[in-house]
C-alpha positions in Angstrom: -40.2 -118.9 27.8 -40.3 -114.8 27.2 -37.6 -114.7 29.7 -35.4 -116.6 27.2 -36.4 -114.3 24.3 -36.1 -111.5 26.2 -32.1 -112.5 27.5 -31.4 -113.6 24.1 -32.2 -110.5 22.8 -29.9 -108.9 25.2 -27.0 -110.6 24.6 -27.6 -109.8 20.7 -27.5 -106.2 21.3 -23.9 -107.0 23.6 -22.6 -108.7 21.0 -23.3 -106.1 18.3 -22.1 -103.3 20.2 -18.8 -105.2 21.1 -18.3 -105.8 17.7 -18.7 -102.4 16.4 -16.4 -100.8 18.9 -13.8 -103.2 18.8 -13.2 -104.4 15.7 -14.7 -101.9 12.8 -12.7 -99.2 12.6 -14.8 -95.7 11.7 -14.1 -94.6 8.1 -12.4 -90.8 8.1 -14.3 -87.6 7.0 -14.0 -86.5 3.3 -10.4 -85.1 2.6 -9.3 -85.6 5.7 -5.8 -87.9 6.1 -5.7 -91.4 8.1 -3.0 -90.0 10.2 -4.6 -86.9 11.2 -7.2 -84.7 12.1 -9.3 -83.1 9.7 -8.0 -80.0 8.2 -4.6 -80.8 8.3 -1.5 -82.9 6.6 1.8 -83.8 7.6 4.1 -83.4 4.5 6.3 -86.4 3.8 9.6 -86.6 4.8 8.7 -83.8 7.7 8.5 -85.1 11.5 4.8 -85.3 12.7 5.6 -83.0 15.3 6.0 -80.1 12.8 2.7 -79.9 11.7 1.3 -78.5 15.1 2.9 -75.4 16.1 4.4 -74.7 19.6 1.5 -73.2 21.1 -0.6 -76.1 20.0 -2.6 -74.8 17.1 -2.7 -76.7 14.2 -0.4 -76.0 11.2 1.0 -76.8 7.7 -1.5 -76.7 4.4 -4.6 -77.9 4.2 -5.7 -81.0 2.2 -7.4 -80.8 -0.9 -8.2 -82.9 -4.1 -4.8 -81.9 -5.3 -2.7 -82.9 -2.4 -2.7 -86.6 -1.8 -3.1 -87.3 2.1 0.1 -88.9 4.0 0.5 -92.3 4.4 -1.5 -94.1 7.5 1.1 -94.1 9.6 3.1 -91.3 10.3 6.0 -92.4 11.8 6.9 -94.9 8.7 7.6 -91.6 6.3 11.1 -91.6 5.0 13.7 -89.6 6.6 15.1 -86.6 5.4 18.6 -87.3 3.4 21.5 -85.9 4.9 23.2 -83.5 2.8 25.8 -81.8 5.2 27.6 -83.9 8.2 28.8 -87.2 9.7 27.6 -90.9 9.6 29.5 -91.5 13.2 30.0 -89.4 16.5 33.0 -88.2 17.3 34.9 -85.8 20.0 37.2 -82.7 19.5 39.5 -81.5 22.2 41.0 -78.4 22.1 43.4 -77.5 24.3 44.7 -73.5 25.7 46.8 -72.3 27.9 43.9 -72.5 30.6 42.0 -75.0 29.5 41.3 -78.2 28.1 37.8 -78.4 26.3 36.1 -81.2 24.5 33.3 -80.7 21.7 31.0 -83.5 20.4 29.7 -83.4 17.0 26.4 -84.7 18.0 24.4 -81.6 18.3 27.5 -79.7 18.2 28.0 -79.0 21.9 30.2 -78.5 24.5 30.9 -82.0 26.5 33.8 -80.9 28.8 35.5 -77.9 30.4 38.6 -78.7 32.4 40.5 -75.8 34.1 44.1 -76.7 33.9 45.1 -74.5 36.7 42.8 -75.5 39.2 42.0 -78.9 40.9 39.5 -81.1 41.9 39.6 -84.1 44.7 41.2 -86.0 43.0 44.0 -83.5 42.0 42.4 -83.5 38.7 41.8 -80.4 36.4 38.5 -78.9 37.6 35.7 -79.9 35.3 33.0 -77.2 35.1 30.6 -79.1 33.0 28.1 -81.0 34.9 27.0 -84.2 32.4 23.8 -85.6 33.8 21.3 -88.1 32.4 18.2 -86.4 31.2 19.9 -83.0 31.2 20.8 -80.8 28.0 24.9 -80.2 27.4 25.8 -76.5 26.9 25.0 -75.2 23.6 22.4 -77.2 22.9 19.3 -75.0 21.1 15.4 -74.2 21.2 14.0 -72.6 18.4 9.9 -72.4 18.3 10.0 -75.7 16.0 9.9 -79.0 18.1 11.1 -80.6 15.0 13.9 -78.3 14.7 14.9 -78.5 18.0 14.8 -82.7 17.7 17.5 -82.1 14.7 19.3 -79.7 16.1 20.7 -81.0 19.4 20.9 -85.1 18.2 22.7 -84.6 14.3 25.9 -85.2 13.8 27.4 -82.6 12.5 30.4 -82.2 9.8 33.2 -80.5 12.2 36.1 -78.1 10.1 38.4 -75.8 12.2 39.8 -78.4 14.8 43.5 -77.9 15.8 46.4 -79.4 15.7 48.1 -80.6 18.6 51.2 -78.1 17.9 48.8 -75.4 17.5 46.8 -76.2 20.7 48.0 -73.0 22.8 49.7 -70.9 20.4 46.5 -69.3 18.7 42.5 -68.7 19.2 40.9 -71.8 17.7 37.5 -71.6 15.3 35.6 -74.4 15.0 32.5 -74.8 12.4 29.8 -77.4 12.7 27.4 -77.7 10.0 24.6 -79.7 9.3 21.9 -79.8 6.3 19.7 -81.8 5.4 16.9 -83.0 1.9 13.8 -81.3 4.7 15.4 -78.1 4.0 17.0 -78.0 7.9 20.2 -76.2 7.8 22.2 -75.2 11.1 25.7 -73.9 11.8 27.2 -73.5 14.8 31.0 -71.9 15.2 32.8 -71.5 18.2 35.7 -69.1 18.9 37.7 -70.4 21.7 40.5 -67.5 23.2 44.2 -69.1 23.6 45.2 -67.1 27.0 41.5 -66.5 29.0 38.5 -68.2 29.8 36.1 -66.8 27.2 34.1 -68.6 24.2 32.1 -67.0 21.6 29.2 -68.5 20.1 27.2 -67.8 16.6 24.2 -70.3 15.6 22.2 -69.9 12.2 19.5 -72.0 12.3 17.0 -72.0 8.6 14.5 -74.3 7.9 14.0 -73.4 4.1 14.4 -70.1 3.6 13.1 -69.0 7.0 15.7 -68.1 9.5 14.8 -69.0 13.2 15.5 -67.2 16.8 17.3 -70.0 18.6 18.0 -69.9 22.4 21.1 -71.0 23.8 21.1 -73.6 26.9 23.7 -74.2 29.3 22.6 -76.4 31.8 22.9 -77.7 34.5 25.6 -74.8 34.9 28.6 -74.4 38.0 28.4 -76.4 41.4 32.1 -76.8 42.7 31.6 -80.8 43.9 34.9 -79.6 45.8 33.9 -77.2 47.8 34.8 -78.1 51.3 33.7 -75.1 53.4 29.8 -75.2 54.8 29.6 -72.0 54.8 30.5 -71.1 51.3 28.2 -69.8 48.3 26.0 -72.2 46.8 25.0 -71.9 43.5 22.9 -68.8 42.6 21.8 -66.9 39.4 23.1 -63.5 39.1 22.4 -60.6 36.9 24.7 -57.7 36.5 23.4 -54.5 35.5 25.8 -51.1 35.2 24.4 -50.1 38.8 24.6 -53.6 41.1 24.5 -57.5 40.6 21.4 -59.1 41.5 21.6 -62.5 42.7 18.8 -65.2 42.7 19.0 -68.3 44.9 17.9 -71.5 43.7 15.1 -71.9 46.0 13.6 -68.7 44.8 13.6 -69.4 41.4 9.9 -70.8 41.4 9.1 -67.5 42.5 10.3 -65.7 38.6 12.1 -67.9 36.6 12.2 -65.2 33.7 14.3 -62.2 33.7 14.9 -59.6 30.9 16.9 -56.6 30.7 20.4 -55.0 29.7 22.8 -57.2 31.4 26.6 -57.0 31.5 26.4 -60.4 32.4 24.4 -63.0 33.3 24.5 -66.7 34.4 25.3 -68.9 37.7 28.4 -68.9 39.8 28.9 -70.3 43.3 31.6 -69.3 45.6 34.9 -69.9 43.6 33.6 -70.4 39.8 31.0 -69.1 37.5 29.4 -69.4 33.8 27.7 -66.3 32.5 26.7 -64.9 29.1 28.2 -61.4 28.3 25.8 -60.4 25.7 26.2 -56.7 25.5 22.7 -55.6 24.7 18.8 -56.7 25.9 18.5 -60.5 26.2 16.1 -62.7 28.4 17.0 -65.2 30.7 15.1 -68.3 31.8 16.2 -70.1 35.1 15.4 -74.0 35.7 17.0 -75.6 39.5 18.1 -78.6 39.3 18.6 -81.1 42.5 21.7 -83.2 42.4 22.2 -86.3 44.6 25.3 -86.1 46.8 28.7 -87.9 45.6 28.0 -90.3 48.7 24.9 -91.9 50.3 25.2 -89.7 53.1 26.4 -86.3 51.4 23.5 -83.9 51.1 22.1 -83.2 47.6 23.5 -80.2 45.5 20.8 -77.4 44.1 22.3 -76.8 40.6 20.6 -74.0 37.8 20.3 -74.2 34.7 19.8 -71.3 32.3 18.8 -70.3 28.9 19.8 -66.9 26.9 17.8 -65.5 24.4 19.2 -63.2 22.0 16.7 -60.6 20.5 18.3 -60.9 16.9 19.1 -64.6 15.0 22.8 -65.0 14.5 24.0 -62.8 16.6 27.7 -63.8 18.2 27.3 -64.4 22.1 30.3 -64.3 24.4 30.7 -66.4 27.4 32.5 -66.4 30.7 33.7 -70.1 31.9 36.1 -69.9 34.5 37.6 -69.0 38.4 36.2 -65.8 39.9 40.0 -64.5 40.3 39.9 -60.7 40.5 43.1 -60.2 38.1 41.9 -62.7 35.5 38.0 -60.6 35.7 39.5 -57.2 36.0 41.1 -58.1 33.0 38.1 -58.7 31.3 36.3 -55.5 32.7 36.5 -54.1 36.0 32.4 -54.7 36.4 33.1 -58.5 35.9 34.7 -58.2 39.7 31.7 -57.7 41.2 30.5 -61.3 40.7 33.3 -61.7 43.8 30.9 -61.5 46.6 33.2 -59.6 48.9 30.0 -58.0 51.0 29.5 -54.9 52.3 33.1 -54.1 53.1 34.4 -54.6 49.0 36.5 -51.4 49.4 38.7 -52.9 51.8 38.9 -56.3 50.7 40.3 -55.1 47.4 43.2 -53.5 48.4 43.7 -56.7 51.2 43.5 -59.0 48.2 46.5 -57.2 46.6 48.5 -57.2 50.0 47.9 -61.0 50.2 49.1 -61.3 46.4 51.9 -59.2 46.7 53.1 -61.0 49.8 52.4 -64.4 48.6 54.8 -63.5 45.7 57.9 -63.5 48.0 56.5 -66.0 50.4 55.5 -68.6 48.2 52.8 -70.5 50.6 49.3 -68.8 51.4 49.1 -69.7 54.9 52.7 -68.2 55.9 51.1 -65.4 53.6 48.3 -64.7 56.1 50.2 -64.9 58.8 52.6 -62.2 57.6 49.8 -60.4 56.2 48.2 -60.3 59.8 51.7 -59.2 61.5 51.7 -56.3 58.8 47.9 -55.3 59.8 48.6 -55.3 63.6 51.8 -53.4 63.5 50.0 -50.5 61.5 46.7 -50.7 64.0 48.9 -50.4 66.8 48.7 -46.9 67.8 44.8 -47.0 67.9 44.6 -50.4 70.1 47.7 -49.1 72.4 45.4 -45.5 72.7 42.3 -48.1 73.9 44.0 -49.9 75.8 45.1 -46.6 77.5 42.0 -45.4 77.7 40.6 -48.5 79.2 43.3 -48.5 82.0 42.5 -44.7 82.7 38.7 -45.3 83.1 39.3 -48.8 85.5 41.2 -46.6 87.7 38.4 -44.3 88.5 35.7 -46.9 88.1 35.3 -47.1 92.0 35.1 -43.4 92.1 32.4 -43.3 89.4 30.7 -46.4 91.0 30.3 -44.0 94.1 28.9 -41.3 92.2 26.3 -43.5 90.7 25.3 -45.1 93.9 24.5 -41.8 95.3 21.7 -41.2 92.9 20.6 -44.5 92.6 17.5 -44.3 94.5 16.1 -41.5 92.1 14.8 -42.5 88.7 16.1 -41.8 85.2 13.4 -38.9 85.0 14.1 -37.1 87.9 16.4 -33.7 87.8 18.6 -35.3 90.4 20.2 -37.4 87.8 21.5 -34.6 85.9 23.9 -33.7 88.9 24.8 -37.4 89.0 26.0 -36.7 85.1 27.6 -33.4 85.9 29.8 -35.0 88.7 30.7 -37.8 86.4 31.7 -35.6 83.6 33.7 -33.3 85.9 35.7 -36.5 87.3 36.4 -37.1 83.8 37.5 -33.9 83.1 39.8 -33.8 85.7 41.1 -37.3 85.3 41.8 -36.6 81.4 39.6 -39.7 80.6 36.9 -39.7 77.0 34.4 -42.6 77.8 34.2 -43.3 74.0 38.0 -43.3 73.5 38.6 -47.1 74.5 35.5 -48.4 71.8 36.0 -46.2 68.8 39.6 -47.3 68.1 38.1 -50.9 68.1 35.3 -50.3 66.6 37.2 -49.0 63.7 39.1 -52.0 63.2 36.1 -53.9 62.9 35.5 -53.4 59.3 38.9 -54.0 58.6 38.2 -57.7 60.7 35.2 -57.9 58.2 36.5 -57.5 55.3 39.6 -59.6 55.7 37.1 -62.4 56.4 35.1 -61.8 53.9 38.5 -62.0 51.6 39.7 -65.0 52.8 35.8 -66.7 52.2 36.0 -65.9 48.6 39.9 -65.9 47.6 40.2 -68.8 44.6 43.5 -68.4 45.6 43.3 -69.9 49.2 41.3 -73.0 47.3 42.8 -76.1 47.9 46.3 -74.4 48.9 48.4 -76.2 51.7 49.7 -74.5 55.1 51.9 -77.3 56.9 51.3 -80.3 58.6 47.6 -81.4 59.0 46.3 -78.0 57.2 45.9 -79.3 53.5 43.2 -77.0 52.1 43.0 -73.4 53.6 39.1 -73.3 52.6 38.5 -76.4 54.7 37.7 -76.8 58.5 40.7 -78.0 60.6 40.2 -82.0 60.6 41.8 -82.2 63.9 40.2 -78.8 65.3 43.6 -77.7 66.6 42.9 -74.1 65.3 39.7 -73.4 67.0 41.0 -74.9 70.3 43.9 -72.3 69.9 41.6 -69.3 69.2 39.5 -69.9 72.2 42.6 -70.2 74.7 44.1 -67.5 73.3 40.9 -64.9 73.1 40.4 -66.3 76.6 44.0 -65.4 77.9 43.3 -61.6 75.8 40.3 -61.2 78.1 42.1 -62.2 81.2 44.8 -59.3 80.8 42.7 -56.8 78.8 41.3 -54.3 81.6 37.7 -54.0 81.6 36.2 -50.2 81.8 32.8 -51.2 83.3 33.9 -53.4 86.3 30.5 -54.8 86.0 31.1 -58.3 87.7 28.4 -60.3 85.3 29.8 -58.3 82.4 33.3 -59.7 83.1 31.9 -63.3 83.4 30.0 -63.0 80.1 33.2 -61.5 78.3 35.1 -65.0 80.5 32.3 -67.2 78.8 32.8 -65.7 75.0 35.9 -67.7 74.2 34.3 -70.5 74.6 31.3 -69.8 72.7 33.1 -68.5 69.8 35.3 -71.8 70.2 32.5 -74.0 69.3 30.8 -71.5 66.5 34.1 -71.8 64.6 34.6 -75.2 64.4 33.7 -75.5 60.8 35.4 -71.8 60.2 38.2 -72.4 57.4 41.2 -73.0 58.5 42.6 -69.8 56.5 40.3 -67.3 58.8 41.0 -69.3 61.8 44.7 -68.8 61.2 44.2 -64.9 61.2 42.2 -65.1 64.4 44.5 -67.0 66.0 47.9 -65.1 64.9 45.7 -61.8 65.7 45.0 -63.0 69.4 48.7 -63.8 69.7 49.8 -60.4 68.5 47.4 -58.4 70.7 48.3 -60.0 74.0 51.9 -59.5 73.1 51.0 -55.8 72.4 48.5 -55.8 75.7 52.3 -56.9 78.0 53.8 -54.0 75.6 51.2 -51.6 76.7 51.3 -52.9 80.4 55.1 -52.4 80.7 54.8 -48.7 79.7 52.3 -47.5 81.5 52.9 -49.5 84.8 50.2 -50.7 86.7 46.8 -49.5 87.6 46.7 -46.7 90.3 43.1 -47.6 91.7 41.4 -44.8 93.8 39.5 -46.2 96.3 36.6 -43.2 97.3 36.0 -42.5 100.9 32.8 -42.7 102.8 31.5 -38.9 102.7 31.2 -38.9 106.7 35.1 -39.7 106.6 35.7 -37.1 104.1 34.3 -34.7 106.5 36.1 -35.3 109.6 39.5 -35.6 107.8 38.9 -32.1 106.5 37.6 -30.8 109.7 41.0 -32.5 111.7 43.2 -30.8 109.4 41.8 -27.4 110.2 42.1 -27.7 114.3 45.8 -28.9 113.3 46.6 -25.7 110.7 45.0 -23.6 113.4 47.0 -24.9 116.7 50.0 -24.4 114.4 49.4 -20.8 112.8 49.1 -21.7 109.7 45.8 -21.5 107.1 44.1 -24.6 106.5 
């Protein structure tokens, strides 16, 4: 009996507790609204998110008997009435001499920016706006107020200044997007598009009531040329240009430092051939965000892109952007400092004259591949005296190599620290002086040509002029690798041929074998090298082979001197003395 009573009491307690917890709602504290915490209120017509500041601290007017609480459900509050704006979304196309731009009135943002003189795989104007799901379009805004951000980037703006088709390429375009509602949010976005360049000037004025809000400009994800065909081409990187240098940040390194602040001449993102940068002209704060994008095909690797945000210190200040090709002449027309965005490497002082020379040749030839061939011929003709001197010097070293080896063999038993080694060096220097040979003269001319070789390679790797440029036959893109690997094989064969006919100064058999093996190694290494760079190597090898034969015909075959053993030399000298004595002559 007692067990049943205790069980009944326990069940009654469980039922009462469950009823209180699941059915009966707790009463709010006095003076608090049903839809928010005590001490805060959400004004009707204002989104609930504005009741909390971005830092997470409560904000807004405190409730009092004179301020009635908001409705129980904040979502049911009436929306702000549209004062200035539009009811339907639409696109506005702007076409200049160089670009086809598409703006949308939803958020007053840039939807498309296509370059009319550069093309993708489908031979369509190259698109520089990466429209990806869940990512912001360029010229989205970010203010300290989340509610204003939601309106600024999703509202339908009224548009004025849209160009007519007849005046599309004749004059600058000034677009004005305006939005205003009854809650006090007023936003104006203005775009100025240059008619003959890749420049775009932007200005934003964001107000909430009488307060002007600072607005950061979002651009992301930025440049990431999907049409890049070279595996060694520069991928998307952030760049910051100061008066002294250009700093680059790879996508994988952004997590270490995502925020940069300074007086940058330009800052943004670039890849091997294109870039999107802001030109603030004053101190700015730039925030970077890495984004990984799947490749176009299931087996294609993902692309690492970068989104960036520019915060101007002064609200409403105009901000200029460059979104276009890394063409040397285009960038130089804006500012000489802009040309530093092209990653020419450490030999940029040589690359720039080479690039100008290549463009000069192309003005007459009309084909970038044949222009490379002609420029390579010109360079080798200029370098002929240096290369000729190098070959002559190596020939002289080859001729006296047996004598050099004989001297070295006589002192081989001595250690490097032994004083007798000094005598060996003295004998070698005497031999060099008697034969008129400079041991370094064979290497120095070749070393002088190395910077030019590396500069030529850097130019062919970074010149946007070669992007998508055909040569002949199977070479349809000089920045892509040879699809049939003909040029790498020709490069290896011509280099092997050149090694066979070039005199080796050292005479070391192991060194000779290594030099003969190098062409095969380089041929494998250069299988994926862009066709333009390989074309330069092949033509250069052929020209140096021809120069080797010309030099050989001028200086004749090598006259190799074979030294006699010391004992033989002494016997011959003694015999000659006796003969001379018998003849009555002085020996």
